[in-house]
C-alpha positions as CSV (number, residue, x, y, z in Angstrom):
1,M,-59.3,45.1,-23.7
2,L,-57.4,44.2,-20.5
3,D,-57.8,40.5,-21.4
4,N,-56.3,41.1,-24.8
5,L,-53.3,42.9,-23.2
6,N,-52.7,40.1,-20.7
7,S,-52.9,37.5,-23.4
8,N,-50.4,39.4,-25.6
9,F,-48.0,39.8,-22.7
10,E,-48.1,36.2,-21.8
11,S,-47.6,35.1,-25.4
12,S,-44.6,37.4,-25.8
13,K,-43.2,36.2,-22.5
14,A,-43.5,32.6,-23.7
15,Q,-41.8,33.4,-27.0
16,R,-38.8,35.0,-25.2
17,P,-35.8,32.7,-24.5
18,D,-35.0,32.0,-20.9
19,A,-32.0,34.1,-19.9
20,N,-31.3,32.0,-16.9
21,D,-30.7,28.9,-19.1
22,D,-28.2,30.8,-21.2
23,E,-26.3,32.0,-18.0
24,V,-26.1,28.4,-16.7
25,E,-24.6,27.2,-20.0
26,I,-22.1,30.0,-20.0
27,D,-21.1,29.3,-16.4
28,L,-20.6,25.6,-17.1
29,L,-18.5,26.4,-20.1
30,E,-16.4,28.9,-18.0
31,I,-15.9,26.2,-15.3
32,F,-14.9,23.7,-18.0
33,Y,-12.4,26.0,-19.6
34,A,-11.0,27.0,-16.2
35,L,-10.4,23.4,-15.2
36,K,-8.9,22.7,-18.7
37,K,-6.6,25.7,-18.3
38,K,-5.4,24.5,-14.8
39,I,-5.4,20.8,-15.5
40,L,-1.7,20.4,-15.1
41,L,-1.8,22.1,-11.7
42,V,-4.8,19.9,-10.6
43,L,-2.9,16.8,-11.6
44,M,0.3,17.9,-9.9
45,V,-1.6,18.6,-6.7
46,A,-3.3,15.2,-6.9
47,L,0.0,13.5,-7.5
48,V,1.5,15.2,-4.5
49,G,-1.5,14.2,-2.4
50,G,-1.1,10.6,-3.4
51,C,2.6,10.6,-2.6
52,I,2.0,12.2,0.8
53,A,-0.7,9.6,1.6
54,A,1.5,6.7,0.5
55,A,4.5,8.0,2.5
56,Y,2.4,8.6,5.6
57,T,0.9,5.1,5.4
58,Q,4.3,3.4,4.8
59,F,6.3,5.1,7.5
60,L,4.0,6.6,10.1
61,M,1.0,4.3,10.4
62,T,1.3,1.0,12.4
63,P,0.9,-2.0,10.0
64,I,-1.3,-4.9,11.0
65,Y,-0.3,-8.4,10.0
66,S,-2.4,-11.6,9.8
67,S,-1.4,-15.2,9.9
68,T,-3.8,-18.1,9.1
69,S,-3.5,-21.7,10.0
70,S,-5.9,-24.4,8.8
71,I,-7.1,-27.6,10.6
72,L,-9.2,-30.5,9.3
73,V,-12.1,-31.9,11.3
74,L,-12.1,-35.7,11.4
75,S,-15.0,-37.9,12.5
76,K,-12.8,-41.0,12.4
77,E,-9.3,-41.8,11.2
78,T,-9.8,-44.0,8.2
79,T,-9.4,-43.8,4.4
80,L,-13.0,-44.8,3.8
81,T,-15.5,-42.0,4.6
82,S,-19.2,-42.4,4.4
83,L,-21.8,-39.7,4.0
84,A,-22.7,-39.9,7.7
85,D,-19.1,-39.3,8.6
86,L,-19.0,-36.2,6.4
87,Q,-22.2,-34.9,7.9
88,L,-20.8,-35.6,11.4
89,G,-17.6,-33.8,10.6
90,A,-19.5,-30.8,9.3
91,S,-21.6,-30.6,12.4
92,L,-18.5,-30.8,14.6
93,T,-17.0,-27.7,13.1
94,S,-19.5,-25.5,15.0
95,D,-18.4,-27.1,18.3
96,Y,-14.7,-26.8,17.4
97,T,-15.1,-23.1,16.6
98,V,-16.3,-22.4,20.1
99,L,-13.6,-24.6,21.7
100,I,-10.7,-23.1,19.8
101,T,-11.4,-19.6,21.3
102,S,-12.3,-20.9,24.7
103,T,-10.6,-19.5,27.8
104,P,-8.5,-22.6,28.6
105,V,-7.0,-22.7,25.1
106,M,-6.3,-18.9,25.2
107,E,-4.7,-19.1,28.7
108,Q,-2.5,-22.1,27.6
109,V,-1.3,-20.2,24.5
110,I,-0.5,-17.2,26.7
111,S,1.4,-19.4,29.1
112,D,3.4,-21.2,26.4
113,L,4.4,-18.0,24.6
114,D,4.7,-15.9,27.7
115,L,2.4,-13.2,26.2
116,D,1.7,-10.0,28.0
117,M,-2.1,-10.0,27.5
118,T,-5.3,-11.5,28.9
119,A,-7.3,-14.3,27.5
120,E,-10.0,-11.8,26.4
121,Q,-7.5,-9.6,24.6
122,L,-6.0,-12.6,22.8
123,K,-9.5,-13.8,21.8
124,E,-10.3,-10.5,20.2
125,S,-7.4,-10.9,17.9
126,V,-8.5,-14.4,16.8
127,S,-11.1,-15.1,14.1
128,I,-12.4,-18.5,12.9
129,N,-13.7,-19.1,9.3
130,N,-15.3,-22.3,8.0
131,P,-15.4,-22.3,4.2
132,T,-18.7,-23.4,2.7
133,D,-19.3,-27.2,2.5
134,T,-16.0,-28.1,4.0
135,R,-14.7,-29.6,7.3
136,I,-11.8,-27.1,7.3
137,L,-11.4,-24.4,10.0
138,E,-9.2,-21.4,9.2
139,I,-7.7,-19.8,12.3
140,T,-6.5,-16.2,11.8
141,V,-4.6,-14.0,14.2
142,N,-4.0,-10.3,13.7
143,N,-1.0,-8.6,15.3
144,T,1.3,-5.6,14.8
145,D,4.3,-8.0,14.9
146,S,4.3,-10.3,11.9
147,K,6.5,-13.0,13.5
148,M,4.4,-13.0,16.7
149,A,1.2,-13.4,14.6
150,K,2.6,-16.6,13.1
151,K,3.8,-17.9,16.5
152,I,0.4,-17.3,18.1
153,V,-1.7,-18.9,15.3
154,D,0.5,-22.0,15.2
155,E,0.4,-22.4,19.0
156,I,-3.4,-21.9,19.0
157,A,-3.7,-24.7,16.3
158,N,-1.5,-27.1,18.3
159,V,-3.1,-26.4,21.7
160,S,-6.7,-26.4,20.4
161,S,-6.1,-29.7,18.6
162,S,-4.9,-31.4,21.7
163,Y,-7.6,-29.8,23.9
164,I,-10.5,-30.8,21.6
165,G,-9.2,-34.4,21.3
166,D,-8.9,-34.6,25.1
167,K,-12.2,-33.0,26.1
168,M,-14.5,-34.4,23.4
169,E,-12.8,-37.8,23.3
170,V,-12.5,-37.7,19.5
171,I,-9.8,-37.8,17.0
172,P,-7.9,-34.5,17.3
173,P,-8.2,-32.2,14.2
174,K,-5.3,-32.4,11.8
175,I,-3.2,-29.3,11.1
176,I,-3.1,-29.1,7.3
177,E,-1.5,-25.7,6.9
178,V,0.8,-23.6,9.2
179,G,0.5,-19.9,9.5
180,K,1.5,-17.6,6.6
181,I,2.2,-13.9,7.1
182,V,0.2,-11.3,5.2
183,R,0.0,-7.6,5.7
184,T,-3.7,-6.7,5.9
185,S,-3.8,-3.0,6.8
186,P,-3.3,-0.2,6.2
187,S,-3.1,-0.6,2.4
188,V,-0.5,1.7,0.9
189,K,-2.1,1.4,-2.6
190,K,-5.6,2.2,-1.3
191,N,-4.5,5.2,0.7
192,A,-2.3,6.5,-2.1
193,A,-5.3,6.3,-4.5
194,L,-7.5,8.0,-1.9
195,G,-4.9,10.8,-1.4
196,F,-4.7,11.3,-5.2
197,L,-8.5,11.6,-5.4
198,L,-8.8,14.0,-2.5
199,G,-6.0,16.2,-3.9
200,F,-7.6,16.2,-7.3
201,L,-11.0,17.1,-5.9
202,A,-9.7,19.8,-3.5
203,C,-7.6,21.5,-6.2
204,A,-10.5,21.3,-8.7
205,A,-12.9,22.8,-6.2
206,I,-10.6,25.7,-5.6
207,V,-10.2,26.3,-9.3
208,V,-14.0,26.2,-9.7
209,V,-14.7,28.6,-6.8
210,Y,-12.1,31.0,-8.2
211,A,-13.6,30.9,-11.6
212,V,-17.1,31.5,-10.3
213,M,-16.1,34.3,-8.0
214,D,-14.0,36.0,-10.6
215,D,-16.2,38.8,-12.1
216,T,-13.5,40.8,-13.9
217,I,-14.3,41.9,-17.4
218,K,-12.0,40.2,-20.0
219,T,-14.1,39.8,-23.2
220,E,-17.0,41.5,-25.0
221,E,-19.3,38.8,-23.7
222,D,-18.4,39.8,-20.1
223,I,-19.5,43.4,-20.8
224,E,-22.9,42.3,-22.0
225,K,-23.2,39.8,-19.1
226,Y,-22.2,42.0,-16.2
227,L,-23.1,45.5,-17.5
228,G,-26.1,44.6,-19.7
229,V,-24.9,46.9,-22.6
230,S,-23.9,46.0,-26.1
231,V,-20.4,46.7,-27.5
232,L,-20.4,49.2,-30.3
233,A,-16.7,49.2,-31.1
234,K,-13.4,48.1,-29.7
235,V,-10.0,49.6,-29.7
236,P,-7.1,47.2,-30.3
237,D,-4.3,47.1,-27.7
238,R,-1.3,49.2,-28.9
239,K,1.1,46.5,-27.8
240,D,-0.6,44.0,-30.1
241,F,-0.4,46.5,-32.9
242,I,3.4,47.1,-32.3
243,N,4.1,43.3,-32.0
244,A,2.2,42.6,-35.2
245,K,4.1,45.4,-37.0
246,N,7.5,44.0,-35.8
247,R,6.6,40.6,-37.0
248,K,5.7,41.9,-40.5
249,S,9.0,43.8,-40.7
250,K,11.0,40.7,-39.7
251,N,9.3,38.7,-42.3
252,K,10.1,41.3,-45.0
253,N,13.8,41.3,-43.9
254,K,13.9,37.5,-44.2
255,K,12.5,37.6,-47.7
256,H,15.1,40.2,-48.8
257,H,17.9,38.0,-47.5
C-alpha cells in the first residue's frame, strides 16, 4: 500500500508544471519591459559617457605620435640584380636592424639634435620593422611631440646609413621615405566607443537591479506571485471612472454642436 502511495505521489509530482520555470520567464519579461521602458534614459547616459570619454581623451590625455622612415638595403649599386644579390640583401637586413639601434648611432643622434635623454631611453622609443620578403627596413619613433618624432627618425635614418656604410664597408642603405607624422594613441574614437558601451552597461545594470528589487504590487499577477492568493474581484479606481465619464460628456457635447 505504501508503494502505491509513493508511486502516485511521484506521478502527480511529475505531471505538475515546474513553478520555478514560470517565475524565471516572468522575471525575464519584467527585465525586458523595464529596459524597454527606460531605453531613452539608458541611451542618454551612454551618449553622455561617450562624450565624456572623448573629451577626456582629446583634452586631458597626452597624445603619442609616431613617425616612420624607410631605408632600402643594397648589396651592390647597379641596375642589374641577381638572385644571389637579393638573398644577400635580405640577410643583411638582420645585421642592419641591430646596427641602427646600436649605442654609437643613438649617441650620435642625441648629440646632433641636442636631446635631453640617454641612449637607452632613445632606443626604447625606436622600433624596426622588416616587411616580409623585402629588403626594406621601416624605422619608427614614438614621441609626445610630433615634430620631434619626425626629426629623430630622419636623423636616425641619416646617421645609421652612414654608420653602416662605414663600419661594414658596404654601400650605405638608401633612404626611400622620410618620416611621416601619425597619431597612434590614445584613440579618441576607440575611447568614445568604450565610454558609450560602459555608460550603456552601467545604466542598464542599474535599471535591471531596480526592477528585480522592486517587489511592490502593481497588477493582479503580482498579488498571485507575492501573496500566493487568487484575485476574486477588483474595484476600479474612482479617478479612472471620473475621467472616463468626463470624456463621454465631452464627446456628447461635440456631437450636439
